[in-house]
C-alpha positions as CSV (number, residue, x, y, z in Angstrom):
1,M,95.4,45.1,140.3
2,R,94.9,44.3,136.4
3,N,98.6,43.4,136.5
4,N,98.0,40.6,139.2
5,I,95.1,38.8,137.0
6,Y,98.0,38.9,134.4
7,K,100.2,37.3,136.3
8,V,97.9,34.3,137.8
9,M,96.4,34.0,134.3
10,E,100.4,33.7,133.0
11,N,101.1,31.1,135.8
12,S,98.0,28.9,135.3
13,H,98.4,25.6,132.8
14,L,94.9,27.1,131.5
15,F,96.1,29.3,129.6
16,E,99.7,27.5,128.5
17,G,100.6,28.7,125.4
18,L,98.6,31.4,124.7
19,R,100.6,34.9,123.6
20,P,100.8,37.4,126.5
21,D,98.8,39.9,124.1
22,L,95.5,37.3,124.3
23,I,96.6,36.7,128.1
24,N,96.7,40.1,128.7
25,A,93.5,40.8,126.6
26,I,91.6,38.5,128.8
27,A,93.3,40.2,132.0
28,S,91.8,43.3,131.1
29,S,88.1,42.2,130.9
30,A,88.5,40.6,133.6
31,T,86.4,41.4,137.0
32,R,87.8,41.6,140.5
33,K,85.4,40.4,143.5
34,K,86.2,40.3,147.2
35,I,84.4,37.7,148.7
36,A,83.8,37.5,152.7
37,T,85.1,35.1,154.9
38,G,82.0,32.8,154.5
39,E,80.4,33.7,151.6
40,V,78.8,31.5,148.6
41,L,80.9,32.6,145.5
42,F,78.3,29.7,144.0
43,Q,76.6,26.6,144.4
44,K,75.7,23.4,143.0
45,G,73.1,24.2,139.8
46,D,74.4,27.5,139.0
47,P,75.2,28.5,135.5
48,A,78.7,27.4,134.4
49,D,79.7,31.2,133.0
50,A,82.9,32.3,134.7
51,L,86.4,31.2,135.6
52,W,87.6,32.3,138.9
53,G,91.3,33.0,140.3
54,V,92.5,33.6,143.3
55,L,94.4,36.7,144.2
56,S,94.9,36.4,147.8
57,G,93.4,34.0,150.6
58,R,91.9,30.9,149.9
59,I,88.5,29.7,148.7
60,V,86.8,26.3,150.1
61,I,84.8,24.3,147.4
62,E,82.4,22.2,149.9
63,F,79.7,20.0,149.1
64,G,76.8,19.6,151.3
65,A,75.8,16.3,152.1
66,E,71.7,15.0,152.7
67,D,72.5,15.1,156.5
68,G,73.7,18.7,156.9
69,K,77.3,17.7,156.9
70,Q,80.0,19.8,154.6
71,M,82.6,17.5,152.8
72,V,85.2,19.9,151.5
73,L,86.3,18.5,147.9
74,D,89.3,21.2,147.1
75,T,91.1,23.9,148.1
76,F,92.6,26.4,146.1
77,G,95.2,29.4,147.1
78,Q,96.6,32.3,145.6
79,G,97.4,32.6,142.3
80,E,95.5,29.4,141.9
81,V,92.5,29.5,138.7
């Protein structure tokens, strides 16, 4: 499992140029969280205190308009941070 986190980080431009031992140290401190379909991961206004990577599946970033409609802002798939 940690190997999967390492690979996602290693392939992300966010960690480009970082030494492998530092990527491994960060990956070793990562926490895995399984998200159910439709579950809210975070909401507007929540503190930005985490960095999320997708090990499998996809995450859809949506914005709730005042009229109640949901607008898709972005989608992240497997291997994206």
